MMTF fields as JSON, N, C-alpha, C and O atoms, coordinates in Angstrom:
{
  "mmtfVersion": "1.0.0",
  "mmtfProducer": "UNKNOWN",
  "numBonds": 347,
  "numAtoms": 348,
  "numGroups": 87,
  "numChains": 1,
  "numModels": 1,
  "chainsPerModel": [1],
  "groupsPerChain": [87],
  "chainIdList": ["A"],
  "bondAtomList": [4, 2, 8, 6, 12, 10, 16, 14, 20, 18, 24, 22, 28, 26, 32, 30, 36, 34, 40, 38, 44, 42, 48, 46, 52, 50, 56, 54, 60, 58, 64, 62, 68, 66, 72, 70, 76, 74, 80, 78, 84, 82, 88, 86, 92, 90, 96, 94, 100, 98, 104, 102, 108, 106, 112, 110, 116, 114, 120, 118, 124, 122, 128, 126, 132, 130, 136, 134, 140, 138, 144, 142, 148, 146, 152, 150, 156, 154, 160, 158, 164, 162, 168, 166, 172, 170, 176, 174, 180, 178, 184, 182, 188, 186, 192, 190, 196, 194, 200, 198, 204, 202, 208, 206, 212, 210, 216, 214, 220, 218, 224, 222, 228, 226, 232, 230, 236, 234, 240, 238, 244, 242, 248, 246, 252, 250, 256, 254, 260, 258, 264, 262, 268, 266, 272, 270, 276, 274, 280, 278, 284, 282, 288, 286, 292, 290, 296, 294, 300, 298, 304, 302, 308, 306, 312, 310, 316, 314, 320, 318, 324, 322, 328, 326, 332, 330, 336, 334, 340, 338, 344, 342],
  "bondOrderList": [1, 1, 1, 1, 1, 1, 1, 1, 1, 1, 1, 1, 1, 1, 1, 1, 1, 1, 1, 1, 1, 1, 1, 1, 1, 1, 1, 1, 1, 1, 1, 1, 1, 1, 1, 1, 1, 1, 1, 1, 1, 1, 1, 1, 1, 1, 1, 1, 1, 1, 1, 1, 1, 1, 1, 1, 1, 1, 1, 1, 1, 1, 1, 1, 1, 1, 1, 1, 1, 1, 1, 1, 1, 1, 1, 1, 1, 1, 1, 1, 1, 1, 1, 1, 1, 1],
  "groupList": [{"groupName": "MET", "atomNameList": ["N", "CA", "C", "O"], "elementList": ["N", "C", "C", "O"], "formalChargeList": [0, 0, 0, 0], "bondAtomList": [1, 0, 2, 1, 3, 2], "bondOrderList": [1, 1, 2], "singleLetterCode": "M", "chemCompType": "L-PEPTIDE LINKING"}, {"groupName": "ASN", "atomNameList": ["N", "CA", "C", "O"], "elementList": ["N", "C", "C", "O"], "formalChargeList": [0, 0, 0, 0], "bondAtomList": [1, 0, 2, 1, 3, 2], "bondOrderList": [1, 1, 2], "singleLetterCode": "N", "chemCompType": "L-PEPTIDE LINKING"}, {"groupName": "LYS", "atomNameList": ["N", "CA", "C", "O"], "elementList": ["N", "C", "C", "O"], "formalChargeList": [0, 0, 0, 0], "bondAtomList": [1, 0, 2, 1, 3, 2], "bondOrderList": [1, 1, 2], "singleLetterCode": "K", "chemCompType": "L-PEPTIDE LINKING"}, {"groupName": "THR", "atomNameList": ["N", "CA", "C", "O"], "elementList": ["N", "C", "C", "O"], "formalChargeList": [0, 0, 0, 0], "bondAtomList": [1, 0, 2, 1, 3, 2], "bondOrderList": [1, 1, 2], "singleLetterCode": "T", "chemCompType": "L-PEPTIDE LINKING"}, {"groupName": "ALA", "atomNameList": ["N", "CA", "C", "O"], "elementList": ["N", "C", "C", "O"], "formalChargeList": [0, 0, 0, 0], "bondAtomList": [1, 0, 2, 1, 3, 2], "bondOrderList": [1, 1, 2], "singleLetterCode": "A", "chemCompType": "L-PEPTIDE LINKING"}, {"groupName": "GLU", "atomNameList": ["N", "CA", "C", "O"], "elementList": ["N", "C", "C", "O"], "formalChargeList": [0, 0, 0, 0], "bondAtomList": [1, 0, 2, 1, 3, 2], "bondOrderList": [1, 1, 2], "singleLetterCode": "E", "chemCompType": "L-PEPTIDE LINKING"}, {"groupName": "LEU", "atomNameList": ["N", "CA", "C", "O"], "elementList": ["N", "C", "C", "O"], "formalChargeList": [0, 0, 0, 0], "bondAtomList": [1, 0, 2, 1, 3, 2], "bondOrderList": [1, 1, 2], "singleLetterCode": "L", "chemCompType": "L-PEPTIDE LINKING"}, {"groupName": "VAL", "atomNameList": ["N", "CA", "C", "O"], "elementList": ["N", "C", "C", "O"], "formalChargeList": [0, 0, 0, 0], "bondAtomList": [1, 0, 2, 1, 3, 2], "bondOrderList": [1, 1, 2], "singleLetterCode": "V", "chemCompType": "L-PEPTIDE LINKING"}, {"groupName": "ARG", "atomNameList": ["N", "CA", "C", "O"], "elementList": ["N", "C", "C", "O"], "formalChargeList": [0, 0, 0, 0], "bondAtomList": [1, 0, 2, 1, 3, 2], "bondOrderList": [1, 1, 2], "singleLetterCode": "R", "chemCompType": "L-PEPTIDE LINKING"}, {"groupName": "CYS", "atomNameList": ["N", "CA", "C", "O"], "elementList": ["N", "C", "C", "O"], "formalChargeList": [0, 0, 0, 0], "bondAtomList": [1, 0, 2, 1, 3, 2], "bondOrderList": [1, 1, 2], "singleLetterCode": "C", "chemCompType": "L-PEPTIDE LINKING"}, {"groupName": "GLN", "atomNameList": ["N", "CA", "C", "O"], "elementList": ["N", "C", "C", "O"], "formalChargeList": [0, 0, 0, 0], "bondAtomList": [1, 0, 2, 1, 3, 2], "bondOrderList": [1, 1, 2], "singleLetterCode": "Q", "chemCompType": "L-PEPTIDE LINKING"}, {"groupName": "PRO", "atomNameList": ["N", "CA", "C", "O"], "elementList": ["N", "C", "C", "O"], "formalChargeList": [0, 0, 0, 0], "bondAtomList": [1, 0, 2, 1, 3, 2], "bondOrderList": [1, 1, 2], "singleLetterCode": "P", "chemCompType": "L-PEPTIDE LINKING"}, {"groupName": "SER", "atomNameList": ["N", "CA", "C", "O"], "elementList": ["N", "C", "C", "O"], "formalChargeList": [0, 0, 0, 0], "bondAtomList": [1, 0, 2, 1, 3, 2], "bondOrderList": [1, 1, 2], "singleLetterCode": "S", "chemCompType": "L-PEPTIDE LINKING"}, {"groupName": "ASP", "atomNameList": ["N", "CA", "C", "O"], "elementList": ["N", "C", "C", "O"], "formalChargeList": [0, 0, 0, 0], "bondAtomList": [1, 0, 2, 1, 3, 2], "bondOrderList": [1, 1, 2], "singleLetterCode": "D", "chemCompType": "L-PEPTIDE LINKING"}, {"groupName": "PHE", "atomNameList": ["N", "CA", "C", "O"], "elementList": ["N", "C", "C", "O"], "formalChargeList": [0, 0, 0, 0], "bondAtomList": [1, 0, 2, 1, 3, 2], "bondOrderList": [1, 1, 2], "singleLetterCode": "F", "chemCompType": "L-PEPTIDE LINKING"}, {"groupName": "ILE", "atomNameList": ["N", "CA", "C", "O"], "elementList": ["N", "C", "C", "O"], "formalChargeList": [0, 0, 0, 0], "bondAtomList": [1, 0, 2, 1, 3, 2], "bondOrderList": [1, 1, 2], "singleLetterCode": "I", "chemCompType": "L-PEPTIDE LINKING"}, {"groupName": "GLY", "atomNameList": ["N", "CA", "C", "O"], "elementList": ["N", "C", "C", "O"], "formalChargeList": [0, 0, 0, 0], "bondAtomList": [1, 0, 2, 1, 3, 2], "bondOrderList": [1, 1, 2], "singleLetterCode": "G", "chemCompType": "PEPTIDE LINKING"}, {"groupName": "TYR", "atomNameList": ["N", "CA", "C", "O"], "elementList": ["N", "C", "C", "O"], "formalChargeList": [0, 0, 0, 0], "bondAtomList": [1, 0, 2, 1, 3, 2], "bondOrderList": [1, 1, 2], "singleLetterCode": "Y", "chemCompType": "L-PEPTIDE LINKING"}],
  "groupTypeList": [0, 1, 2, 3, 4, 4, 5, 2, 6, 7, 8, 5, 9, 6, 10, 8, 7, 1, 11, 12, 10, 13, 14, 3, 12, 15, 12, 1, 4, 3, 11, 6, 6, 5, 1, 8, 6, 15, 3, 12, 14, 10, 7, 6, 13, 6, 6, 6, 6, 6, 5, 10, 12, 12, 16, 1, 8, 15, 3, 15, 5, 10, 6, 0, 11, 16, 9, 14, 2, 3, 15, 4, 15, 15, 4, 1, 3, 14, 17, 3, 6, 5, 4, 9, 13, 7, 9],
  "groupIdList": [1, 2, 3, 4, 5, 6, 7, 8, 9, 10, 11, 12, 13, 14, 15, 16, 17, 18, 19, 20, 21, 22, 23, 24, 25, 26, 27, 28, 29, 30, 31, 32, 33, 34, 35, 36, 37, 38, 39, 40, 41, 42, 43, 44, 45, 46, 47, 48, 49, 50, 51, 52, 53, 54, 55, 56, 57, 58, 59, 60, 61, 62, 63, 64, 65, 66, 67, 68, 69, 70, 71, 72, 73, 74, 75, 76, 77, 78, 79, 80, 81, 82, 83, 84, 85, 86, 87],
  "secStructList": [7, 7, 2, 2, 2, 2, 6, 2, 2, 2, 2, 2, 2, 2, 2, 6, 6, 7, 6, 6, 1, 7, 6, 6, 6, 1, 7, 1, 1, 1, 7, 6, 6, 6, 1, 1, 1, 1, 7, 1, 1, 2, 2, 2, 2, 2, 6, 6, 6, 6, 6, 6, 6, 6, 6, 1, 7, 7, 7, 4, 4, 4, 7, 7, 6, 6, 1, 1, 1, 7, 2, 2, 2, 2, 2, 2, 2, 2, 6, 1, 7, 7, 7, 7, 1, 7, 7],
  "xCoordList": [136.541, 135.7, 135.322, 135.81, 134.27, 133.937, 133.084, 132.282, 133.081, 132.352, 130.552, 129.819, 130.034, 129.047, 128.129, 126.958, 128.987, 129.285, 129.522, 129.031, 130.834, 130.324, 129.507, 129.686, 128.167, 127.938, 126.199, 125.29, 126.344, 125.25, 125.208, 124.269, 126.412, 126.331, 126.438, 126.562, 126.448, 126.711, 124.748, 124.156, 124.133, 122.682, 121.874, 120.991, 122.613, 122.861, 122.912, 122.321, 123.465, 124.328, 123.382, 123.22, 122.951, 122.061, 120.857, 120.324, 120.094, 118.656, 119.05, 118.155, 119.393, 119.876, 119.981, 119.804, 120.424, 120.917, 119.611, 119.536, 118.781, 117.732, 116.224, 115.888, 115.5, 115.112, 113.887, 113.599, 113.239, 112.398, 112.582, 111.653, 113.934, 113.97, 114.246, 115.319, 113.605, 114.412, 115.35, 115.221, 116.625, 117.686, 118.0, 118.856, 116.982, 116.6, 116.775, 117.706, 116.007, 115.416, 116.645, 116.978, 117.271, 118.053, 119.503, 120.086, 119.602, 121.381, 121.965, 121.738, 123.391, 124.762, 125.382, 126.366, 124.72, 125.357, 124.292, 124.21, 123.622, 122.253, 123.763, 124.394, 123.28, 123.679, 122.987, 121.905, 124.007, 122.532, 122.339, 121.516, 123.332, 123.162, 122.216, 121.634, 122.522, 122.201, 120.774, 119.999, 120.271, 118.776, 118.309, 117.279, 118.238, 118.342, 117.783, 116.801, 118.816, 118.623, 119.115, 118.569, 120.417, 120.562, 121.008, 121.293, 120.846, 121.051, 122.829, 123.333, 123.477, 124.9, 125.632, 126.855, 124.277, 124.57, 124.189, 124.503, 123.667, 123.31, 125.007, 125.349, 125.392, 127.299, 127.753, 128.231, 127.701, 128.673, 127.5, 127.603, 126.711, 126.225, 126.877, 128.009, 126.395, 126.489, 128.855, 129.462, 129.191, 130.359, 131.386, 132.433, 129.921, 130.032, 130.075, 130.973, 129.16, 128.214, 129.534, 130.017, 130.093, 130.42, 131.876, 132.812, 131.957, 133.621, 133.341, 134.405, 131.841, 131.637, 131.632, 132.447, 130.56, 130.334, 131.777, 131.755, 132.496, 134.232, 135.132, 135.698, 135.216, 135.758, 137.098, 137.987, 137.265, 138.85, 138.467, 137.313, 139.186, 139.331, 139.121, 139.772, 138.225, 138.492, 140.032, 140.376, 140.286, 142.118, 140.998, 140.255, 141.673, 141.724, 141.96, 141.322, 142.511, 142.739, 141.768, 141.483, 141.216, 140.272, 138.737, 137.776, 138.685, 137.362, 137.851, 138.447, 137.562, 138.235, 136.371, 135.458, 136.265, 135.343, 134.155, 134.32, 133.521, 132.804, 132.961, 133.025, 133.017, 133.697, 132.008, 131.824, 131.061, 129.328, 129.136, 128.661, 129.349, 128.435, 127.374, 126.174, 127.937, 126.828, 127.473, 128.703, 126.501, 126.956, 128.137, 129.026, 128.183, 129.479, 130.547, 131.233, 130.735, 131.406, 131.733, 132.951, 131.056, 131.388, 132.002, 133.1, 130.863, 131.955, 132.782, 133.341, 133.499, 134.979, 135.807, 137.005, 135.204, 136.278, 136.116, 136.88, 135.055, 135.145, 136.034, 136.823, 135.601, 134.642, 135.834, 136.294, 135.988, 137.243, 139.064, 139.97, 138.714, 139.973, 140.998, 142.217, 139.782, 141.335, 140.385, 139.238, 141.868, 141.35, 140.41, 140.191, 139.662, 138.647, 138.974, 139.578, 138.745, 139.542, 138.245, 138.694, 137.248, 136.234, 135.914, 135.18, 136.465, 136.538, 137.7, 138.227],
  "yCoordList": [144.915, 145.81, 145.936, 145.415, 146.744, 146.93, 146.168, 145.49, 146.133, 144.759, 145.207, 144.273, 146.492, 146.873, 146.082, 145.722, 145.915, 145.399, 144.147, 143.387, 143.844, 142.683, 141.45, 140.298, 142.151, 141.306, 141.281, 140.452, 142.545, 142.563, 141.382, 140.67, 141.38, 140.398, 139.132, 138.435, 138.345, 137.145, 137.089, 136.014, 138.26, 138.279, 137.652, 136.799, 138.498, 138.347, 136.634, 136.33, 135.917, 134.689, 133.678, 132.526, 134.078, 132.984, 133.415, 132.317, 134.289, 134.568, 133.632, 132.891, 133.172, 132.084, 131.187, 130.416, 130.491, 129.588, 128.873, 127.661, 129.712, 129.673, 130.692, 131.476, 130.562, 131.671, 132.1, 133.185, 130.287, 130.505, 131.271, 132.019, 131.281, 132.659, 133.753, 134.006, 134.831, 136.213, 136.558, 137.191, 136.454, 136.796, 138.049, 138.145, 139.387, 140.923, 140.786, 141.414, 140.067, 140.236, 140.139, 140.854, 138.84, 138.253, 139.305, 140.062, 138.84, 139.734, 138.89, 137.771, 140.162, 139.317, 138.442, 137.802, 138.332, 137.554, 136.61, 137.233, 135.958, 135.038, 132.78, 132.237, 132.767, 131.124, 130.444, 129.857, 130.667, 130.071, 129.023, 129.065, 127.72, 126.76, 125.425, 124.342, 126.237, 125.918, 126.311, 125.354, 127.439, 128.556, 127.458, 128.081, 126.314, 125.993, 126.543, 126.122, 128.011, 129.162, 128.156, 127.845, 128.095, 127.077, 125.225, 124.748, 124.532, 122.971, 123.157, 124.048, 121.719, 121.467, 121.087, 120.967, 120.778, 120.351, 121.887, 122.039, 122.853, 124.127, 125.562, 126.66, 124.811, 125.852, 125.227, 126.069, 124.242, 123.785, 124.805, 126.013, 124.452, 126.213, 126.856, 127.061, 127.495, 128.9, 129.39, 130.379, 127.89, 128.163, 128.767, 129.361, 127.954, 128.236, 129.58, 130.088, 130.007, 131.593, 132.486, 133.157, 132.489, 133.222, 133.07, 133.831, 132.143, 132.26, 132.892, 133.181, 133.256, 133.777, 135.269, 136.156, 135.4, 136.788, 137.849, 138.975, 137.203, 137.67, 138.366, 139.44, 137.387, 136.867, 136.619, 137.461, 135.649, 134.724, 133.303, 132.88, 132.831, 131.562, 131.269, 131.802, 130.458, 130.241, 128.867, 127.98, 129.029, 128.117, 127.482, 127.858, 126.063, 125.129, 126.254, 126.624, 126.343, 127.687, 128.515, 128.619, 129.176, 129.828, 128.908, 129.458, 127.679, 126.585, 126.062, 125.023, 126.719, 126.37, 126.236, 126.917, 125.138, 125.345, 126.282, 126.805, 126.495, 128.295, 129.33, 130.553, 128.512, 129.681, 130.217, 131.093, 129.349, 129.438, 130.368, 131.489, 130.099, 130.306, 131.651, 131.783, 132.175, 133.889, 134.725, 134.733, 135.699, 136.504, 136.993, 136.852, 137.673, 138.816, 137.6, 137.796, 136.8, 135.371, 135.291, 135.285, 135.223, 134.606, 135.521, 135.367, 137.049, 138.582, 138.817, 139.39, 138.428, 138.668, 137.584, 137.673, 136.74, 135.435, 135.029, 134.184, 135.679, 135.15, 136.372, 136.202, 138.246, 138.842, 140.171, 140.718, 140.28, 141.295, 140.304, 140.396, 139.593, 138.243, 138.117, 137.962, 138.277, 138.384, 137.134, 136.729, 136.652, 135.638, 135.792, 136.918, 134.667, 134.47, 134.356, 133.358, 135.07, 135.499, 134.253, 133.965, 133.709, 133.671, 131.916, 131.266, 131.276, 129.626, 129.425, 128.314],
  "zCoordList": [83.131, 83.248, 84.319, 85.322, 84.252, 86.156, 86.843, 86.202, 87.996, 88.679, 88.249, 87.923, 88.28, 88.156, 86.753, 86.871, 85.395, 83.915, 83.707, 82.873, 85.058, 85.151, 85.457, 85.062, 86.586, 87.089, 86.222, 86.259, 85.536, 84.183, 83.232, 82.879, 82.94, 81.918, 82.268, 81.261, 83.532, 84.726, 84.482, 84.384, 84.434, 84.851, 83.259, 83.173, 82.032, 81.332, 80.732, 79.696, 81.305, 80.996, 81.64, 81.237, 82.385, 84.341, 83.474, 83.311, 82.821, 81.871, 80.696, 81.104, 79.954, 78.975, 79.163, 78.22, 80.794, 80.813, 81.719, 81.921, 82.13, 82.669, 82.438, 83.325, 81.285, 80.745, 82.1, 82.604, 82.429, 83.539, 84.587, 84.894, 85.469, 86.419, 86.498, 85.951, 87.087, 87.153, 87.509, 88.557, 87.068, 87.485, 88.173, 89.052, 87.563, 87.535, 89.132, 89.635, 89.9, 91.262, 92.265, 93.21, 91.637, 92.955, 92.926, 92.15, 94.154, 94.84, 94.205, 93.744, 94.284, 93.884, 94.658, 94.288, 96.064, 96.933, 96.752, 95.693, 96.724, 96.754, 95.787, 94.88, 97.022, 96.599, 95.335, 95.372, 93.908, 92.489, 93.357, 94.271, 93.033, 93.082, 94.466, 94.4, 95.331, 96.997, 96.581, 96.583, 96.242, 96.021, 94.877, 94.617, 93.977, 92.979, 91.843, 91.233, 91.46, 90.88, 88.874, 87.816, 89.552, 88.475, 89.042, 90.14, 87.417, 88.756, 88.101, 87.418, 88.752, 87.865, 86.869, 86.803, 85.569, 84.243, 83.665, 82.484, 84.205, 83.465, 83.839, 83.398, 84.61, 85.139, 83.699, 82.938, 83.329, 81.897, 81.165, 81.382, 80.549, 79.791, 80.322, 79.883, 81.593, 81.6, 80.896, 80.485, 81.217, 81.496, 79.733, 79.477, 78.742, 77.749, 77.219, 76.548, 77.546, 77.876, 78.188, 77.276, 79.44, 80.108, 79.285, 79.535, 78.405, 77.955, 76.452, 75.904, 75.427, 74.231, 75.141, 74.891, 76.257, 76.491, 77.309, 77.805, 77.194, 77.929, 76.971, 77.173, 75.556, 75.141, 75.785, 75.662, 76.38, 77.268, 77.084, 77.15, 76.925, 77.333, 79.144, 80.043, 79.252, 80.817, 81.059, 80.278, 81.655, 82.228, 83.639, 84.546, 82.856, 84.335, 85.788, 86.774, 85.527, 87.162, 87.716, 88.909, 86.639, 87.417, 87.655, 88.192, 87.248, 87.553, 89.369, 89.655, 89.968, 91.952, 92.439, 91.972, 93.498, 94.354, 94.666, 95.768, 94.328, 94.899, 93.653, 93.772, 92.286, 91.638, 90.829, 89.984, 91.457, 90.79, 91.738, 91.558, 92.319, 94.242, 93.924, 94.166, 93.558, 93.398, 92.37, 92.314, 91.236, 90.74, 90.795, 89.955, 91.941, 92.384, 92.137, 91.134, 92.599, 92.55, 91.333, 91.151, 90.372, 89.295, 88.492, 87.959, 88.357, 87.627, 87.66, 86.725, 89.062, 89.865, 89.355, 89.091, 89.26, 88.604, 87.014, 86.546, 86.152, 84.794, 84.104, 83.175, 85.058, 84.634, 84.29, 83.287, 85.831, 85.952, 86.474, 87.302, 85.499, 86.084, 87.28, 87.351, 88.348, 89.707, 90.305, 90.117, 91.375, 91.573, 92.46, 92.906, 92.894, 94.052, 95.139, 95.532, 95.682, 97.245, 98.044, 99.153, 97.862, 98.453, 97.962, 98.707, 96.779, 96.316, 96.855, 96.79]
}
């Protein structure tokens, strides 16, 4: 999956996790937890949605510190299945 499509899917998942926030206007590099766009509890829901939308089981090896930091990192880690070089 290409980067743009992956980031779009992440935004859709984030929107489902936190419907009160408009994720279309947020930069791919905006720290999500730091800016309180999602909570640590919502990360669990996001994880399930990412797994469902990608059709791939998320492995423990993918769950590294920082892997939920930004839309770009989430897309890279869970949709393009590349190793996260920021985490």
